[in-house]
CHARMM internal coordinates of N, CA and C (Angstrom, degrees):
IC EDIT
DIST 1 N 1 CA 1.3876
DIST 1 CA 1 C 1.5345
ANGL 1 N 1 CA 1 C 111.60
DIST 1 C 2 N 1.3040
ANGL 1 CA 1 C 2 N 118.31
DIHE 1 N 1 CA 1 C 2 N 163.43
DIST 2 N 2 CA 1.4145
ANGL 1 C 2 N 2 CA 123.69
DIHE 1 CA 1 C 2 N 2 CA 177.77
DIST 2 CA 2 C 1.4828
ANGL 2 N 2 CA 2 C 109.25
DIHE 1 C 2 N 2 CA 2 C -69.94
DIST 2 C 3 N 1.3417
ANGL 2 CA 2 C 3 N 114.60
DIHE 2 N 2 CA 2 C 3 N 152.93
DIST 3 N 3 CA 1.5035
ANGL 2 C 3 N 3 CA 119.62
DIHE 2 CA 2 C 3 N 3 CA -178.00
DIST 3 CA 3 C 1.4664
ANGL 3 N 3 CA 3 C 111.83
DIHE 2 C 3 N 3 CA 3 C -94.92
DIST 3 C 4 N 1.3264
ANGL 3 CA 3 C 4 N 122.30
DIHE 3 N 3 CA 3 C 4 N -3.39
DIST 4 N 4 CA 1.4652
ANGL 3 C 4 N 4 CA 122.88
DIHE 3 CA 3 C 4 N 4 CA 175.85
DIST 4 CA 4 C 1.4695
ANGL 4 N 4 CA 4 C 113.08
DIHE 3 C 4 N 4 CA 4 C -148.99
DIST 4 C 5 N 1.2668
ANGL 4 CA 4 C 5 N 116.41
DIHE 4 N 4 CA 4 C 5 N 158.95
DIST 5 N 5 CA 1.4734
ANGL 4 C 5 N 5 CA 124.90
DIHE 4 CA 4 C 5 N 5 CA -177.98
DIST 5 CA 5 C 1.5151
ANGL 5 N 5 CA 5 C 108.01
DIHE 4 C 5 N 5 CA 5 C -84.03
DIST 5 C 6 N 1.3257
ANGL 5 CA 5 C 6 N 120.62
DIHE 5 N 5 CA 5 C 6 N 129.62
DIST 6 N 6 CA 1.3991
ANGL 5 C 6 N 6 CA 122.24
DIHE 5 CA 5 C 6 N 6 CA -178.79
DIST 6 CA 6 C 1.5646
ANGL 6 N 6 CA 6 C 111.81
DIHE 5 C 6 N 6 CA 6 C -83.95
DIST 6 C 7 N 1.3276
ANGL 6 CA 6 C 7 N 118.82
DIHE 6 N 6 CA 6 C 7 N -4.50
DIST 7 N 7 CA 1.4408
ANGL 6 C 7 N 7 CA 122.84
DIHE 6 CA 6 C 7 N 7 CA 178.26
DIST 7 CA 7 C 1.5335
ANGL 7 N 7 CA 7 C 111.74
DIHE 6 C 7 N 7 CA 7 C -96.48
DIST 7 C 8 N 1.3659
ANGL 7 CA 7 C 8 N 116.71
DIHE 7 N 7 CA 7 C 8 N -51.67
DIST 8 N 8 CA 1.4842
ANGL 7 C 8 N 8 CA 117.54
DIHE 7 CA 7 C 8 N 8 CA -172.56
DIST 8 CA 8 C 1.5739
ANGL 8 N 8 CA 8 C 106.62
DIHE 7 C 8 N 8 CA 8 C -110.81
DIST 8 C 9 N 1.3639
ANGL 8 CA 8 C 9 N 121.04
DIHE 8 N 8 CA 8 C 9 N 6.04
DIST 9 N 9 CA 1.3990
ANGL 8 C 9 N 9 CA 126.81
DIHE 8 CA 8 C 9 N 9 CA 175.85
DIST 9 CA 9 C 1.5583
ANGL 9 N 9 CA 9 C 114.80
DIHE 8 C 9 N 9 CA 9 C 60.98
DIST 9 C 10 N 1.3287
ANGL 9 CA 9 C 10 N 116.43
DIHE 9 N 9 CA 9 C 10 N 19.73
DIST 10 N 10 CA 1.4228
ANGL 9 C 10 N 10 CA 120.52
DIHE 9 CA 9 C 10 N 10 CA 175.29
DIST 10 CA 10 C 1.5110
ANGL 10 N 10 CA 10 C 110.44
DIHE 9 C 10 N 10 CA 10 C -66.52
DIST 10 C 11 N 1.3487
ANGL 10 CA 10 C 11 N 115.82
DIHE 10 N 10 CA 10 C 11 N 132.01
DIST 11 N 11 CA 1.4801
ANGL 10 C 11 N 11 CA 120.74
DIHE 10 CA 10 C 11 N 11 CA -174.55
DIST 11 CA 11 C 1.4817
ANGL 11 N 11 CA 11 C 111.46
DIHE 10 C 11 N 11 CA 11 C -128.52
DIST 11 C 12 N 1.3345
ANGL 11 CA 11 C 12 N 113.51
DIHE 11 N 11 CA 11 C 12 N -164.87
DIST 12 N 12 CA 1.4211
ANGL 11 C 12 N 12 CA 122.38
DIHE 11 CA 11 C 12 N 12 CA -177.65
DIST 12 CA 12 C 1.5663
ANGL 12 N 12 CA 12 C 109.13
DIHE 11 C 12 N 12 CA 12 C -76.13
DIST 12 C 13 N 1.3587
ANGL 12 CA 12 C 13 N 114.17
DIHE 12 N 12 CA 12 C 13 N 137.35
DIST 13 N 13 CA 1.4898
ANGL 12 C 13 N 13 CA 117.41
DIHE 12 CA 12 C 13 N 13 CA 173.03
DIST 13 CA 13 C 1.5233
ANGL 13 N 13 CA 13 C 106.87
DIHE 12 C 13 N 13 CA 13 C -115.81
DIST 13 C 14 N 1.3266
ANGL 13 CA 13 C 14 N 114.88
DIHE 13 N 13 CA 13 C 14 N 157.25
DIST 14 N 14 CA 1.4539
ANGL 13 C 14 N 14 CA 122.20
DIHE 13 CA 13 C 14 N 14 CA -172.59
DIST 14 CA 14 C 1.5398
ANGL 14 N 14 CA 14 C 109.14
DIHE 13 C 14 N 14 CA 14 C -120.09
DIST 14 C 15 N 1.3470
ANGL 14 CA 14 C 15 N 115.94
DIHE 14 N 14 CA 14 C 15 N 154.71
DIST 15 N 15 CA 1.4154
ANGL 14 C 15 N 15 CA 119.63
DIHE 14 CA 14 C 15 N 15 CA -179.65
DIST 15 CA 15 C 1.5642
ANGL 15 N 15 CA 15 C 109.03
DIHE 14 C 15 N 15 CA 15 C -173.01
DIST 15 C 16 N 1.3106
ANGL 15 CA 15 C 16 N 114.99
DIHE 15 N 15 CA 15 C 16 N -160.83
DIST 16 N 16 CA 1.4466
ANGL 15 C 16 N 16 CA 120.79
DIHE 15 CA 15 C 16 N 16 CA 179.49
DIST 16 CA 16 C 1.5158
ANGL 16 N 16 CA 16 C 113.63
DIHE 15 C 16 N 16 CA 16 C -117.46
DIST 16 C 17 N 1.3562
ANGL 16 CA 16 C 17 N 115.34
DIHE 16 N 16 CA 16 C 17 N 140.87
DIST 17 N 17 CA 1.4546
ANGL 16 C 17 N 17 CA 122.38
DIHE 16 CA 16 C 17 N 17 CA 161.05
DIST 17 CA 17 C 1.5357
ANGL 17 N 17 CA 17 C 102.49
DIHE 16 C 17 N 17 CA 17 C -78.95
DIST 17 C 18 N 1.3544
ANGL 17 CA 17 C 18 N 115.52
DIHE 17 N 17 CA 17 C 18 N 133.72
DIST 18 N 18 CA 1.5103
ANGL 17 C 18 N 18 CA 120.64
DIHE 17 CA 17 C 18 N 18 CA 178.40
DIST 18 CA 18 C 1.4567
ANGL 18 N 18 CA 18 C 104.47
DIHE 17 C 18 N 18 CA 18 C -124.81
DIST 18 C 19 N 1.3836
ANGL 18 CA 18 C 19 N 116.10
DIHE 18 N 18 CA 18 C 19 N 117.08
DIST 19 N 19 CA 1.4134
ANGL 18 C 19 N 19 CA 120.70
DIHE 18 CA 18 C 19 N 19 CA -179.63
DIST 19 CA 19 C 1.5775
ANGL 19 N 19 CA 19 C 110.74
DIHE 18 C 19 N 19 CA 19 C -83.09
DIST 19 C 20 N 1.2688
ANGL 19 CA 19 C 20 N 115.09
DIHE 19 N 19 CA 19 C 20 N 178.93
DIST 20 N 20 CA 1.4840
ANGL 19 C 20 N 20 CA 121.08
DIHE 19 CA 19 C 20 N 20 CA 176.81
DIST 20 CA 20 C 1.5242
ANGL 20 N 20 CA 20 C 111.89
DIHE 19 C 20 N 20 CA 20 C -61.02
DIST 20 C 21 N 1.3596
ANGL 20 CA 20 C 21 N 116.04
DIHE 20 N 20 CA 20 C 21 N -31.77
DIST 21 N 21 CA 1.4418
ANGL 20 C 21 N 21 CA 120.95
DIHE 20 CA 20 C 21 N 21 CA -176.22
DIST 21 CA 21 C 1.5785
ANGL 21 N 21 CA 21 C 108.38
DIHE 20 C 21 N 21 CA 21 C -91.74
DIST 21 C 22 N 1.3574
ANGL 21 CA 21 C 22 N 113.76
DIHE 21 N 21 CA 21 C 22 N 13.38
DIST 22 N 22 CA 1.5045
ANGL 21 C 22 N 22 CA 120.56
DIHE 21 CA 21 C 22 N 22 CA 175.91
DIST 22 CA 22 C 1.5864
ANGL 22 N 22 CA 22 C 110.86
DIHE 21 C 22 N 22 CA 22 C 68.86
DIST 22 C 23 N 1.2962
ANGL 22 CA 22 C 23 N 118.66
DIHE 22 N 22 CA 22 C 23 N 17.17
DIST 23 N 23 CA 1.4876
ANGL 22 C 23 N 23 CA 122.38
DIHE 22 CA 22 C 23 N 23 CA 174.72
DIST 23 CA 23 C 1.5606
ANGL 23 N 23 CA 23 C 106.90
DIHE 22 C 23 N 23 CA 23 C -76.57
DIST 23 C 24 N 1.3597
ANGL 23 CA 23 C 24 N 113.83
DIHE 23 N 23 CA 23 C 24 N 132.31
DIST 24 N 24 CA 1.4525
ANGL 23 C 24 N 24 CA 118.30
DIHE 23 CA 23 C 24 N 24 CA -176.02
DIST 24 CA 24 C 1.5062
ANGL 24 N 24 CA 24 C 110.59
DIHE 23 C 24 N 24 CA 24 C -115.92
DIST 24 C 25 N 1.3665
ANGL 24 CA 24 C 25 N 113.14
DIHE 24 N 24 CA 24 C 25 N 132.74
DIST 25 N 25 CA 1.4744
ANGL 24 C 25 N 25 CA 121.20
DIHE 24 CA 24 C 25 N 25 CA 173.35
DIST 25 CA 25 C 1.5036
ANGL 25 N 25 CA 25 C 109.26
DIHE 24 C 25 N 25 CA 25 C -130.88
DIST 25 C 26 N 1.2929
ANGL 25 CA 25 C 26 N 117.08
DIHE 25 N 25 CA 25 C 26 N 153.30
DIST 26 N 26 CA 1.4774
ANGL 25 C 26 N 26 CA 118.34
DIHE 25 CA 25 C 26 N 26 CA -175.40
DIST 26 CA 26 C 1.4817
ANGL 26 N 26 CA 26 C 110.01
DIHE 25 C 26 N 26 CA 26 C -80.25
DIST 26 C 27 N 1.3567
ANGL 26 CA 26 C 27 N 110.34
DIHE 26 N 26 CA 26 C 27 N 151.07
DIST 27 N 27 CA 1.4893
ANGL 26 C 27 N 27 CA 118.34
DIHE 26 CA 26 C 27 N 27 CA 179.21
DIST 27 CA 27 C 1.5395
ANGL 27 N 27 CA 27 C 110.13
DIHE 26 C 27 N 27 CA 27 C -152.12
DIST 27 C 28 N 1.3196
ANGL 27 CA 27 C 28 N 115.80
DIHE 27 N 27 CA 27 C 28 N 170.93
DIST 28 N 28 CA 1.4612
ANGL 27 C 28 N 28 CA 118.43
DIHE 27 CA 27 C 28 N 28 CA 179.67
DIST 28 CA 28 C 1.4961
ANGL 28 N 28 CA 28 C 108.72
DIHE 27 C 28 N 28 CA 28 C -131.26
DIST 28 C 29 N 1.3484
ANGL 28 CA 28 C 29 N 112.74
DIHE 28 N 28 CA 28 C 29 N 152.77
DIST 29 N 29 CA 1.4604
ANGL 28 C 29 N 29 CA 121.34
DIHE 28 CA 28 C 29 N 29 CA 172.81
DIST 29 CA 29 C 1.5626
ANGL 29 N 29 CA 29 C 106.28
DIHE 28 C 29 N 29 CA 29 C -117.62
DIST 29 C 30 N 1.3176
ANGL 29 CA 29 C 30 N 115.27
DIHE 29 N 29 CA 29 C 30 N 119.82
DIST 30 N 30 CA 1.4711
ANGL 29 C 30 N 30 CA 120.84
DIHE 29 CA 29 C 30 N 30 CA 175.24
DIST 30 CA 30 C 1.5599
ANGL 30 N 30 CA 30 C 110.45
DIHE 29 C 30 N 30 CA 30 C -100.67
DIST 30 C 31 N 1.3610
ANGL 30 CA 30 C 31 N 115.54
DIHE 30 N 30 CA 30 C 31 N 144.10
DIST 31 N 31 CA 1.4743
ANGL 30 C 31 N 31 CA 115.29
DIHE 30 CA 30 C 31 N 31 CA 175.26
DIST 31 CA 31 C 1.4971
ANGL 31 N 31 CA 31 C 112.92
DIHE 30 C 31 N 31 CA 31 C -70.13
DIST 31 C 32 N 1.3043
ANGL 31 CA 31 C 32 N 119.12
DIHE 31 N 31 CA 31 C 32 N 154.55
DIST 32 N 32 CA 1.4071
ANGL 31 C 32 N 32 CA 123.95
DIHE 31 CA 31 C 32 N 32 CA 178.34
DIST 32 CA 32 C 1.4898
ANGL 32 N 32 CA 32 C 106.99
DIHE 31 C 32 N 32 CA 32 C -78.82
DIST 32 C 33 N 1.3968
ANGL 32 CA 32 C 33 N 116.78
DIHE 32 N 32 CA 32 C 33 N 97.47
DIST 33 N 33 CA 1.5277
ANGL 32 C 33 N 33 CA 120.12
DIHE 32 CA 32 C 33 N 33 CA -177.05
DIST 33 CA 33 C 1.5163
ANGL 33 N 33 CA 33 C 106.03
DIHE 32 C 33 N 33 CA 33 C -110.64
DIST 33 C 34 N 1.3132
ANGL 33 CA 33 C 34 N 114.21
DIHE 33 N 33 CA 33 C 34 N 144.81
DIST 34 N 34 CA 1.4880
ANGL 33 C 34 N 34 CA 124.40
DIHE 33 CA 33 C 34 N 34 CA 176.48
DIST 34 CA 34 C 1.5158
ANGL 34 N 34 CA 34 C 107.25
DIHE 33 C 34 N 34 CA 34 C -120.74
DIST 34 C 35 N 1.3051
ANGL 34 CA 34 C 35 N 115.49
DIHE 34 N 34 CA 34 C 35 N 144.03
DIST 35 N 35 CA 1.4514
ANGL 34 C 35 N 35 CA 121.20
DIHE 34 CA 34 C 35 N 35 CA 175.26
DIST 35 CA 35 C 1.5497
ANGL 35 N 35 CA 35 C 106.34
DIHE 34 C 35 N 35 CA 35 C -89.61
DIST 35 C 36 N 1.2946
ANGL 35 CA 35 C 36 N 116.65
DIHE 35 N 35 CA 35 C 36 N 108.98
DIST 36 N 36 CA 1.4916
ANGL 35 C 36 N 36 CA 121.42
DIHE 35 CA 35 C 36 N 36 CA -175.51
DIST 36 CA 36 C 1.5052
ANGL 36 N 36 CA 36 C 109.70
DIHE 35 C 36 N 36 CA 36 C -128.76
DIST 36 C 37 N 1.3809
ANGL 36 CA 36 C 37 N 113.92
DIHE 36 N 36 CA 36 C 37 N 159.45
DIST 37 N 37 CA 1.4654
ANGL 36 C 37 N 37 CA 117.42
DIHE 36 CA 36 C 37 N 37 CA 174.89
DIST 37 CA 37 C 1.5637
ANGL 37 N 37 CA 37 C 106.53
DIHE 36 C 37 N 37 CA 37 C -93.70
DIST 37 C 38 N 1.3375
ANGL 37 CA 37 C 38 N 112.18
DIHE 37 N 37 CA 37 C 38 N 125.42
DIST 38 N 38 CA 1.4299
ANGL 37 C 38 N 38 CA 120.48
DIHE 37 CA 37 C 38 N 38 CA -178.78
DIST 38 CA 38 C 1.5107
ANGL 38 N 38 CA 38 C 109.65
DIHE 37 C 38 N 38 CA 38 C -123.61
DIST 38 C 39 N 1.3231
ANGL 38 CA 38 C 39 N 116.02
DIHE 38 N 38 CA 38 C 39 N 158.60
DIST 39 N 39 CA 1.4636
ANGL 38 C 39 N 39 CA 122.52
DIHE 38 CA 38 C 39 N 39 CA -178.89
DIST 39 CA 39 C 1.5627
ANGL 39 N 39 CA 39 C 104.77
DIHE 38 C 39 N 39 CA 39 C -91.24
DIST 39 C 40 N 1.3593
ANGL 39 CA 39 C 40 N 118.33
DIHE 39 N 39 CA 39 C 40 N 116.90
DIST 40 N 40 CA 1.4349
ANGL 39 C 40 N 40 CA 121.86
DIHE 39 CA 39 C 40 N 40 CA 175.34
DIST 40 CA 40 C 1.5811
ANGL 40 N 40 CA 40 C 106.15
DIHE 39 C 40 N 40 CA 40 C -124.19
DIST 40 C 41 N 1.3212
ANGL 40 CA 40 C 41 N 114.57
DIHE 40 N 40 CA 40 C 41 N 120.40
DIST 41 N 41 CA 1.5387
ANGL 40 C 41 N 41 CA 117.59
DIHE 40 CA 40 C 41 N 41 CA -175.37
DIST 41 CA 41 C 1.4676
ANGL 41 N 41 CA 41 C 116.76
DIHE 40 C 41 N 41 CA 41 C 53.21
DIST 41 C 42 N 1.3398
ANGL 41 CA 41 C 42 N 117.98
DIHE 41 N 41 CA 41 C 42 N 36.30
DIST 42 N 42 CA 1.4498
ANGL 41 C 42 N 42 CA 124.93
DIHE 41 CA 41 C 42 N 42 CA -179.48
DIST 42 CA 42 C 1.4743
ANGL 42 N 42 CA 42 C 116.67
DIHE 41 C 42 N 42 CA 42 C 78.27
DIST 42 C 43 N 1.3563
ANGL 42 CA 42 C 43 N 119.15
DIHE 42 N 42 CA 42 C 43 N 1.82
DIST 43 N 43 CA 1.4271
ANGL 42 C 43 N 43 CA 121.74
DIHE 42 CA 42 C 43 N 43 CA 178.01
DIST 43 CA 43 C 1.5726
ANGL 43 N 43 CA 43 C 109.04
DIHE 42 C 43 N 43 CA 43 C -119.34
DIST 43 C 44 N 1.3492
ANGL 43 CA 43 C 44 N 118.19
DIHE 43 N 43 CA 43 C 44 N 138.79
DIST 44 N 44 CA 1.4512
ANGL 43 C 44 N 44 CA 118.18
DIHE 43 CA 43 C 44 N 44 CA 175.07
DIST 44 CA 44 C 1.5217
ANGL 44 N 44 CA 44 C 115.47
DIHE 43 C 44 N 44 CA 44 C -72.65
DIST 44 C 45 N 1.3264
ANGL 44 CA 44 C 45 N 115.12
DIHE 44 N 44 CA 44 C 45 N 137.89
DIST 45 N 45 CA 1.4166
ANGL 44 C 45 N 45 CA 120.09
DIHE 44 CA 44 C 45 N 45 CA 177.97
DIST 45 CA 45 C 1.5463
ANGL 45 N 45 CA 45 C 109.30
DIHE 44 C 45 N 45 CA 45 C -138.13
DIST 45 C 46 N 1.3022
ANGL 45 CA 45 C 46 N 115.78
DIHE 45 N 45 CA 45 C 46 N 152.73
DIST 46 N 46 CA 1.4337
ANGL 45 C 46 N 46 CA 118.85
DIHE 45 CA 45 C 46 N 46 CA 171.94
DIST 46 CA 46 C 1.4802
ANGL 46 N 46 CA 46 C 113.56
DIHE 45 C 46 N 46 CA 46 C -92.31
DIST 46 C 47 N 1.3349
ANGL 46 CA 46 C 47 N 117.23
DIHE 46 N 46 CA 46 C 47 N 127.37
DIST 47 N 47 CA 1.4467
ANGL 46 C 47 N 47 CA 124.17
DIHE 46 CA 46 C 47 N 47 CA -177.12
DIST 47 CA 47 C 1.5467
ANGL 47 N 47 CA 47 C 111.73
DIHE 46 C 47 N 47 CA 47 C -137.90
DIST 47 C 48 N 1.2932
ANGL 47 CA 47 C 48 N 115.00
DIHE 47 N 47 CA 47 C 48 N 156.76
DIST 48 N 48 CA 1.5017
ANGL 47 C 48 N 48 CA 119.92
DIHE 47 CA 47 C 48 N 48 CA 171.85
DIST 48 CA 48 C 1.5133
ANGL 48 N 48 CA 48 C 106.01
DIHE 47 C 48 N 48 CA 48 C -89.44
DIST 48 C 49 N 1.3525
ANGL 48 CA 48 C 49 N 117.12
DIHE 48 N 48 CA 48 C 49 N 118.31
DIST 49 N 49 CA 1.4504
ANGL 48 C 49 N 49 CA 122.78
DIHE 48 CA 48 C 49 N 49 CA -177.58
DIST 49 CA 49 C 1.4900
ANGL 49 N 49 CA 49 C 109.45
DIHE 48 C 49 N 49 CA 49 C -128.05
DIST 49 C 50 N 1.3622
ANGL 49 CA 49 C 50 N 117.82
DIHE 49 N 49 CA 49 C 50 N 133.58
DIST 50 N 50 CA 1.4474
ANGL 49 C 50 N 50 CA 119.46
DIHE 49 CA 49 C 50 N 50 CA 179.40
DIST 50 CA 50 C 1.5771
ANGL 50 N 50 CA 50 C 109.44
DIHE 49 C 50 N 50 CA 50 C -72.64
DIST 50 C 51 N 1.3215
ANGL 50 CA 50 C 51 N 112.94
DIHE 50 N 50 CA 50 C 51 N 157.33
DIST 51 N 51 CA 1.4729
ANGL 50 C 51 N 51 CA 117.04
DIHE 50 CA 50 C 51 N 51 CA -173.79
DIST 51 CA 51 C 1.4884
ANGL 51 N 51 CA 51 C 110.63
DIHE 50 C 51 N 51 CA 51 C -68.35
DIST 51 C 52 N 1.2822
ANGL 51 CA 51 C 52 N 117.68
DIHE 51 N 51 CA 51 C 52 N -22.74
DIST 52 N 52 CA 1.5140
ANGL 51 C 52 N 52 CA 118.45
DIHE 51 CA 51 C 52 N 52 CA -179.46
DIST 52 CA 52 C 1.5368
ANGL 52 N 52 CA 52 C 107.69
DIHE 51 C 52 N 52 CA 52 C -69.66
DIST 52 C 53 N 1.3103
ANGL 52 CA 52 C 53 N 118.17
DIHE 52 N 52 CA 52 C 53 N -42.37
DIST 53 N 53 CA 1.5083
ANGL 52 C 53 N 53 CA 122.60
DIHE 52 CA 52 C 53 N 53 CA 178.19
DIST 53 CA 53 C 1.4884
ANGL 53 N 53 CA 53 C 108.94
DIHE 52 C 53 N 53 CA 53 C -63.83
DIST 53 C 54 N 1.3341
ANGL 53 CA 53 C 54 N 119.32
DIHE 53 N 53 CA 53 C 54 N -40.22
DIST 54 N 54 CA 1.4333
ANGL 53 C 54 N 54 CA 120.78
DIHE 53 CA 53 C 54 N 54 CA 177.70
DIST 54 CA 54 C 1.5392
ANGL 54 N 54 CA 54 C 112.74
DIHE 53 C 54 N 54 CA 54 C -62.54
DIST 54 C 55 N 1.3588
ANGL 54 CA 54 C 55 N 113.55
DIHE 54 N 54 CA 54 C 55 N -45.66
DIST 55 N 55 CA 1.4784
ANGL 54 C 55 N 55 CA 118.65
DIHE 54 CA 54 C 55 N 55 CA -176.38
DIST 55 CA 55 C 1.5474
ANGL 55 N 55 CA 55 C 110.76
DIHE 54 C 55 N 55 CA 55 C -70.50
DIST 55 C 56 N 1.3133
ANGL 55 CA 55 C 56 N 118.46
DIHE 55 N 55 CA 55 C 56 N -34.47
DIST 56 N 56 CA 1.4287
ANGL 55 C 56 N 56 CA 119.91
DIHE 55 CA 55 C 56 N 56 CA -176.55
DIST 56 CA 56 C 1.5256
ANGL 56 N 56 CA 56 C 113.38
DIHE 55 C 56 N 56 CA 56 C -81.78
DIST 56 C 57 N 1.3308
ANGL 56 CA 56 C 57 N 117.56
DIHE 56 N 56 CA 56 C 57 N -7.56
DIST 57 N 57 CA 1.4425
ANGL 56 C 57 N 57 CA 120.74
DIHE 56 CA 56 C 57 N 57 CA 178.88
DIST 57 CA 57 C 1.5541
ANGL 57 N 57 CA 57 C 114.27
DIHE 56 C 57 N 57 CA 57 C 83.80
DIST 57 C 58 N 1.2506
ANGL 57 CA 57 C 58 N 119.95
DIHE 57 N 57 CA 57 C 58 N 21.77
DIST 58 N 58 CA 1.4855
ANGL 57 C 58 N 58 CA 122.65
DIHE 57 CA 57 C 58 N 58 CA -177.75
DIST 58 CA 58 C 1.5165
ANGL 58 N 58 CA 58 C 111.11
DIHE 57 C 58 N 58 CA 58 C -72.95
DIST 58 C 59 N 1.3350
ANGL 58 CA 58 C 59 N 116.48
DIHE 58 N 58 CA 58 C 59 N -19.70
DIST 59 N 59 CA 1.4840
ANGL 58 C 59 N 59 CA 123.05
DIHE 58 CA 58 C 59 N 59 CA 179.09
DIST 59 CA 59 C 1.5453
ANGL 59 N 59 CA 59 C 107.48
DIHE 58 C 59 N 59 CA 59 C -125.28
DIST 59 C 60 N 1.3446
ANGL 59 CA 59 C 60 N 116.65
DIHE 59 N 59 CA 59 C 60 N 151.42
DIST 60 N 60 CA 1.4574
ANGL 59 C 60 N 60 CA 122.80
DIHE 59 CA 59 C 60 N 60 CA 173.93
DIST 60 CA 60 C 1.4645
ANGL 60 N 60 CA 60 C 108.10
DIHE 59 C 60 N 60 CA 60 C -103.45
DIST 60 C 61 N 1.2928
ANGL 60 CA 60 C 61 N 119.88
DIHE 60 N 60 CA 60 C 61 N 117.19
DIST 61 N 61 CA 1.4473
ANGL 60 C 61 N 61 CA 123.30
DIHE 60 CA 60 C 61 N 61 CA -179.74
DIST 61 CA 61 C 1.5498
ANGL 61 N 61 CA 61 C 112.08
DIHE 60 C 61 N 61 CA 61 C -74.16
DIST 61 C 62 N 1.3041
ANGL 61 CA 61 C 62 N 115.65
DIHE 61 N 61 CA 61 C 62 N 138.60
DIST 62 N 62 CA 1.4794
ANGL 61 C 62 N 62 CA 121.91
DIHE 61 CA 61 C 62 N 62 CA 178.71
DIST 62 CA 62 C 1.5259
ANGL 62 N 62 CA 62 C 107.46
DIHE 61 C 62 N 62 CA 62 C -83.05
DIST 62 C 63 N 1.3376
ANGL 62 CA 62 C 63 N 115.26
DIHE 62 N 62 CA 62 C 63 N 138.85
DIST 63 N 63 CA 1.4399
ANGL 62 C 63 N 63 CA 120.65
DIHE 62 CA 62 C 63 N 63 CA -178.81
DIST 63 CA 63 C 1.5587
ANGL 63 N 63 CA 63 C 107.35
DIHE 62 C 63 N 63 CA 63 C -105.28
END
COOR INIT
IC SEED 1 N 1 CA 1 C
IC BUILD
C-alpha cells in the first residue's frame, strides 16, 4: 500500500516502541491508505487515499 494519502498528504510518522523494561526501539506508523478510483476533474483516477478522507467525503468515488 501507499505510505501517504494523496488527498490530505498524511504520511508516515516515527517514534519508539517502549517495552516493559523501558527498552526503546524505533518504529513507524503508516496511515491506513486504500487504492481507490476517485473522480478528479470529471475523470476517474486511481489514488491512494486514507480511510479518514474516504469516510469524511473529501473525495468522490468513481463507480
